[in-house]
C-alpha positions as CSV (number, residue, x, y, z in Angstrom):
1,M,-139.8,-100.1,66.9
2,R,-139.6,-100.0,70.8
3,R,-139.6,-96.3,72.3
4,E,-137.9,-96.3,75.5
5,K,-140.0,-94.8,78.1
6,E,-137.7,-93.9,81.1
7,V,-134.7,-91.4,81.5
8,H,-132.6,-92.9,84.4
9,L,-129.9,-91.0,85.9
10,L,-127.0,-93.1,87.6
11,V,-125.2,-90.8,90.2
12,G,-121.9,-91.8,92.2
13,T,-121.5,-89.8,95.5
14,R,-118.9,-90.0,98.3
15,K,-121.4,-91.7,100.5
16,G,-123.4,-94.3,98.3
17,A,-125.0,-94.5,94.7
18,F,-128.5,-93.5,93.4
19,L,-130.7,-94.2,90.6
20,F,-133.0,-91.6,89.4
21,R,-136.2,-92.1,87.4
22,A,-138.3,-89.9,84.7
23,D,-140.6,-90.4,82.2
24,R,-139.1,-88.4,78.7
25,R,-140.7,-85.3,80.3
26,R,-138.2,-85.4,82.8
27,K,-140.2,-82.7,85.5
28,S,-140.7,-85.3,88.4
29,W,-138.0,-88.1,89.7
30,K,-138.3,-90.8,91.5
31,V,-135.2,-91.8,93.6
32,E,-134.1,-95.3,94.6
33,G,-130.8,-95.6,96.6
34,P,-128.8,-95.3,98.6
35,F,-126.7,-98.5,97.0
36,F,-123.1,-98.9,99.1
37,A,-124.3,-96.6,101.9
38,G,-121.5,-94.8,103.0
39,W,-118.9,-96.0,100.4
40,E,-117.8,-93.5,97.8
41,V,-119.1,-94.7,94.5
42,N,-116.2,-93.3,92.0
43,H,-118.4,-94.4,88.9
44,L,-121.7,-96.1,88.3
45,M,-123.0,-96.8,85.0
46,R,-125.5,-99.3,82.9
47,D,-123.9,-101.2,80.1
48,P,-126.4,-100.5,76.7
49,R,-125.7,-104.0,75.6
50,T,-126.7,-106.1,78.9
51,G,-128.3,-103.6,81.1
52,H,-126.3,-104.7,84.1
53,F,-125.1,-101.9,86.5
54,W,-121.6,-101.4,87.4
55,A,-120.6,-99.6,90.4
56,A,-116.8,-98.7,90.8
57,I,-116.5,-98.1,95.2
58,N,-113.4,-97.6,97.5
59,T,-113.2,-96.7,101.0
60,S,-110.2,-95.4,103.1
61,W,-111.0,-98.3,105.4
62,W,-112.4,-101.4,103.5
63,G,-110.2,-101.1,100.4
64,N,-111.9,-100.9,96.9
65,D,-114.2,-103.3,94.8
66,L,-116.2,-103.6,91.8
67,Q,-119.7,-104.5,92.1
68,V,-122.4,-105.6,89.5
69,S,-126.4,-105.7,89.3
70,A,-128.8,-107.2,86.8
71,N,-131.9,-105.9,88.3
72,N,-131.1,-102.1,88.2
73,G,-129.6,-102.2,91.6
74,K,-132.0,-104.1,93.8
75,S,-129.2,-106.6,94.6
76,W,-125.3,-106.7,93.8
77,R,-122.8,-109.2,93.0
78,K,-118.8,-109.1,93.4
79,A,-117.2,-108.9,90.3
80,S,-113.8,-108.2,90.8
81,A,-111.6,-110.9,90.5
82,G,-108.6,-110.3,89.0
83,L,-108.2,-106.7,89.4
84,G,-104.8,-106.5,91.4
85,F,-101.1,-106.7,91.1
86,P,-99.2,-109.2,92.1
87,S,-96.9,-108.6,94.7
88,D,-93.7,-108.8,92.9
89,R,-94.5,-106.2,90.3
90,G,-94.6,-103.3,93.2
91,L,-98.0,-101.7,92.4
92,N,-101.1,-101.4,94.6
93,L,-104.7,-100.6,93.6
94,K,-105.3,-97.9,95.1
95,R,-108.6,-97.0,93.3
96,I,-111.1,-98.0,91.0
97,W,-111.8,-95.3,88.9
98,Y,-114.0,-96.3,85.9
99,V,-115.4,-98.8,83.9
100,A,-116.6,-98.8,80.4
101,A,-118.3,-101.2,78.1
102,D,-117.0,-102.2,74.7
103,R,-118.7,-102.3,71.5
104,V,-122.0,-104.1,70.6
105,A,-120.2,-106.7,68.5
106,R,-118.3,-107.8,71.8
107,P,-121.1,-108.1,74.5
108,D,-118.6,-109.7,77.1
109,T,-116.1,-107.0,77.0
110,L,-115.2,-104.8,79.4
111,W,-112.4,-102.4,80.4
112,C,-111.6,-100.7,84.0
113,G,-109.4,-97.8,84.9
114,V,-108.0,-98.0,87.8
115,D,-104.8,-96.3,90.2
116,P,-101.8,-96.3,89.5
117,G,-101.9,-95.4,85.8
118,A,-103.1,-99.2,85.1
119,L,-106.0,-100.5,82.2
120,F,-107.8,-103.7,83.1
121,R,-109.9,-106.0,80.9
122,S,-112.8,-108.6,80.9
123,D,-114.0,-110.6,77.7
124,D,-116.4,-112.7,80.0
125,G,-118.7,-110.2,81.2
126,G,-116.8,-108.9,84.2
127,K,-116.1,-112.4,86.2
128,N,-112.4,-112.1,85.6
129,W,-110.2,-109.4,84.7
130,Y,-106.6,-108.9,83.5
131,E,-103.8,-106.3,83.3
132,I,-103.5,-104.7,80.1
133,K,-99.3,-104.6,81.1
134,A,-98.4,-102.9,77.6
135,L,-100.1,-100.1,79.2
136,T,-98.3,-99.9,82.7
137,Q,-94.8,-101.0,81.6
138,H,-94.8,-98.4,78.7
139,P,-91.6,-96.6,77.7
140,S,-92.8,-93.4,78.8
141,R,-93.8,-94.4,82.2
142,D,-91.3,-93.3,84.3
143,R,-92.3,-89.4,83.2
144,W,-96.0,-89.8,84.6
145,Q,-96.8,-88.2,87.7
146,P,-99.8,-88.4,90.0
147,G,-101.8,-85.6,89.7
148,G,-103.9,-84.3,92.9
149,G,-106.1,-87.3,92.6
150,G,-103.8,-90.0,92.2
151,M,-102.2,-91.5,88.6
152,M,-105.3,-93.1,86.9
153,V,-106.6,-94.1,84.4
154,H,-110.2,-92.4,84.3
155,H,-111.2,-92.2,80.8
156,I,-111.7,-95.1,78.6
157,I,-113.1,-94.7,74.9
158,P,-113.4,-97.5,72.4
159,D,-113.8,-96.2,68.8
160,P,-117.3,-97.6,67.2
161,S,-116.1,-97.6,63.8
162,R,-112.7,-99.3,64.0
163,P,-112.9,-102.9,66.3
164,Q,-109.4,-102.6,66.7
165,R,-108.7,-98.6,68.4
166,I,-109.6,-97.5,71.8
167,Y,-108.2,-94.4,73.7
168,V,-107.2,-93.9,77.1
169,G,-106.9,-90.6,79.4
170,I,-104.5,-90.6,82.1
171,S,-103.6,-88.0,84.8
172,A,-101.0,-87.3,84.8
173,A,-99.3,-88.8,81.4
174,G,-102.2,-87.5,78.7
175,C,-103.8,-89.2,76.1
176,F,-103.0,-92.6,74.9
177,R,-104.5,-94.6,71.9
178,S,-104.3,-98.6,71.0
179,D,-104.7,-99.4,67.6
180,D,-104.3,-103.3,68.2
181,D,-106.8,-104.0,70.7
182,G,-104.4,-103.2,73.6
183,R,-101.0,-105.0,72.2
184,T,-99.5,-101.6,71.9
185,W,-99.8,-97.6,73.1
186,H,-98.8,-94.3,71.8
187,P,-99.1,-91.2,73.3
188,L,-100.9,-88.5,71.5
189,N,-100.6,-85.3,73.4
190,R,-99.3,-82.9,70.4
191,G,-100.2,-79.2,71.0
192,V,-101.7,-80.0,74.7
193,R,-99.7,-77.9,76.9
194,A,-98.2,-78.8,80.4
195,D,-97.5,-75.5,82.3
196,F,-96.4,-77.5,84.9
197,L,-93.6,-79.0,83.6
198,P,-90.3,-77.3,82.4
199,Q,-90.9,-78.5,79.2
200,K,-94.2,-76.9,78.3
201,F,-95.3,-79.4,75.4
202,P,-93.9,-82.6,76.0
203,E,-94.7,-86.0,74.6
204,V,-96.2,-87.0,78.1
205,G,-96.8,-86.1,81.3
206,Q,-99.8,-83.8,80.3
207,C,-102.9,-83.9,82.8
208,V,-106.0,-84.6,81.0
209,H,-108.6,-83.9,82.9
210,S,-111.9,-85.5,80.5
211,M,-112.1,-86.5,77.2
212,V,-115.0,-87.1,74.7
213,M,-115.5,-88.6,71.3
214,S,-118.1,-87.3,69.0
215,P,-120.8,-89.6,68.3
216,S,-120.9,-88.9,64.6
217,H,-117.6,-88.2,63.8
218,P,-115.1,-90.7,65.9
219,D,-111.8,-89.0,64.5
220,R,-113.2,-86.1,66.4
221,L,-112.2,-85.7,70.0
222,F,-112.3,-83.1,72.4
223,Q,-110.6,-82.6,75.9
224,Q,-111.1,-80.9,79.1
225,N,-107.4,-80.3,80.2
226,H,-105.5,-79.3,83.3
227,C,-104.0,-76.5,80.9
228,G,-107.2,-75.8,78.8
229,V,-109.4,-76.8,76.3
230,Y,-108.6,-78.8,73.2
231,R,-110.2,-80.5,70.4
232,S,-109.2,-82.9,67.6
233,E,-110.2,-83.5,64.3
234,N,-107.6,-86.6,63.3
235,A,-108.1,-89.2,65.7
236,A,-105.7,-87.6,68.5
237,E,-103.1,-87.3,66.2
238,K,-102.8,-83.3,67.0
239,W,-104.7,-81.1,69.4
240,I,-106.3,-77.7,68.7
241,D,-106.5,-75.3,71.9
242,S,-109.6,-74.1,72.1
243,S,-109.5,-72.6,75.4
244,K,-110.2,-68.8,73.7
245,G,-113.6,-67.4,75.2
246,L,-113.4,-69.1,78.5
247,P,-112.5,-67.6,82.0
248,S,-110.2,-70.1,82.7
249,R,-108.3,-72.8,81.0
250,F,-108.5,-75.0,84.4
251,G,-111.6,-77.0,85.0
252,F,-112.8,-80.8,85.0
253,P,-115.5,-81.8,83.3
254,M,-116.5,-82.1,79.6
255,A,-119.9,-83.3,78.2
256,L,-120.9,-84.1,74.7
257,H,-124.2,-83.2,73.5
258,P,-126.0,-86.5,71.8
259,H,-127.4,-85.1,68.7
260,E,-124.7,-82.2,67.6
261,A,-121.4,-83.2,67.0
262,Q,-119.3,-79.9,67.8
263,T,-121.6,-79.0,71.1
264,I,-119.8,-79.5,74.0
265,Y,-120.2,-78.1,77.6
266,V,-117.7,-77.4,80.4
267,V,-117.6,-76.0,83.6
268,P,-114.3,-73.4,84.4
269,E,-113.0,-73.3,87.8
270,V,-111.1,-70.5,88.8
271,S,-107.3,-72.0,88.7
272,P,-105.8,-75.5,89.9
273,E,-104.9,-73.8,93.4
274,Y,-108.2,-72.5,94.3
275,R,-110.7,-75.3,92.3
276,Y,-113.8,-73.3,92.3
277,V,-116.2,-72.1,90.0
278,C,-115.3,-68.9,88.5
279,D,-116.6,-65.5,89.8
280,G,-118.6,-67.3,92.9
281,R,-121.2,-68.0,90.5
282,L,-122.0,-71.5,89.0
283,G,-122.1,-71.2,84.7
284,V,-122.2,-73.9,82.3
285,Y,-120.1,-73.0,79.0
286,R,-121.3,-74.2,76.1
287,S,-119.7,-74.4,72.5
288,R,-121.7,-74.8,69.7
289,N,-118.9,-74.9,66.8
290,G,-116.0,-77.7,68.5
291,G,-114.5,-74.6,70.7
292,R,-113.9,-71.3,68.4
293,S,-116.5,-69.6,70.4
294,W,-118.4,-70.4,74.0
295,Q,-121.8,-68.9,75.9
296,R,-122.2,-68.9,79.2
297,L,-125.2,-70.5,80.6
298,T,-126.6,-69.2,84.1
299,R,-130.3,-69.3,83.5
300,G,-131.8,-71.3,86.8
301,L,-128.3,-71.9,88.3
302,P,-127.1,-70.0,91.6
303,Q,-125.2,-67.0,90.7
304,K,-124.3,-65.5,94.2
305,N,-121.7,-66.8,96.6
306,V,-120.8,-70.4,95.0
307,Y,-117.6,-71.9,96.0
308,T,-118.6,-75.6,94.5
309,Q,-116.8,-77.8,91.8
310,V,-117.5,-80.0,89.4
311,L,-115.7,-83.0,89.6
312,R,-114.3,-84.7,86.1
313,H,-117.4,-87.3,85.7
314,A,-120.0,-85.1,87.0
315,T,-121.7,-84.4,84.1
316,A,-123.6,-85.9,81.6
317,T,-126.5,-85.8,78.7
318,D,-128.9,-87.5,78.0
319,A,-130.6,-88.6,74.1
320,C,-134.3,-87.4,74.4
321,D,-135.2,-85.8,71.3
322,D,-134.5,-82.4,73.4
323,A,-131.1,-83.2,74.8
324,G,-130.8,-83.0,79.1
325,V,-127.6,-82.0,80.4
326,Y,-126.8,-82.7,84.3
327,V,-124.7,-81.2,86.3
328,G,-123.3,-82.5,89.9
329,T,-121.7,-80.4,92.2
330,T,-119.1,-81.5,95.3
331,S,-121.8,-79.3,97.4
332,G,-124.5,-82.1,97.0
333,E,-126.7,-81.0,94.2
334,I,-127.4,-81.5,91.1
335,F,-129.0,-79.5,88.4
336,Y,-130.0,-80.4,85.0
337,S,-131.5,-78.9,81.7
338,R,-134.3,-80.1,79.6
339,N,-133.6,-77.8,76.7
340,S,-129.7,-78.4,75.8
341,G,-128.5,-76.0,78.3
342,D,-130.9,-72.9,78.0
343,S,-132.4,-72.9,81.2
344,W,-131.8,-74.8,84.6
345,E,-133.4,-76.4,87.4
346,L,-132.4,-78.1,90.4
347,L,-133.4,-82.0,90.7
348,H,-132.1,-82.8,94.0
349,A,-129.9,-81.2,96.8
350,H,-128.1,-82.6,99.7
351,L,-126.5,-85.3,98.5
352,A,-122.5,-86.3,99.2
353,P,-120.4,-84.6,97.0
354,I,-121.4,-85.9,93.3
355,L,-118.4,-88.3,91.7
356,S,-120.2,-89.5,88.6
357,L,-123.3,-88.8,86.6
358,E,-124.4,-91.2,84.0
359,T,-127.5,-91.3,81.9
360,A,-129.8,-93.9,80.0
361,L,-132.8,-94.0,78.1
362,V,-134.7,-97.3,79.4
């Protein structure tokens, strides 16, 4: 049986993308890039089914694009045919946010989330895309609203155990699930607060920031929301507030341990108004019991006069036997742990603000 030799860390920043490579010890890293220098790379990911890299890139000058590479970033080609709206729809594609691979059984199917609150799908390996209109035209859409970063589909989670089920996270609309491969969608936000609305527990309008699924229990999901951290044990039908023990309900990223079904990581921030880490100290909070209790992890992280933040896609974990955890900041540092968060090291500094981190064992 083949054993992967390298750990790849794919990094999207406001000034291009990078590939960091290390052996499984992860003591020293080689860097390649930048790819798309000067462009905002909102998301850079590796499709585990094909090995292709996908880059969601955006600029205020030249618009947005989706690019694919079949050779680890050495060359790229445009892959955004169909990503957009007819002029009579009254919708404008403002930003490409996220690309997700479908299941192994459908190697040619991919999903792409964009602003304004829309989901696209490709069934030919990304050559052509089409809009999932059942989500864009959902009856509740008049109650959706832009968050600070816009109104976007920023998380896409196909259920590996149910071939017709898929989840999306939308700011600010909430969690939606389809049980028929995208033909219909159901808002599932029961128990999630929306403190910024007159009705504190509405059907839709919540601002999910990050959402992850347990690798071994697909009905178990977790989310970092604008208004707290939550877990669900029943496929998002009901969410349980798991914020007790955290210094703030507000934050953006969430990462999931690859081997421990209830170990999650978050990085709280002071508040929606200030948007930097609590107490001027960079702390990653880990829960080993699904959010019932929390431990602050600081060993090796800067603990004085820190006023940075960690954005929604800027955390990741790797699947090494002793799992690695990665955190990227808006001040351009990447910190990483080779022991599930117990201690941390600086992997790289002086990048542009980190927009996304993804890992792969190759």
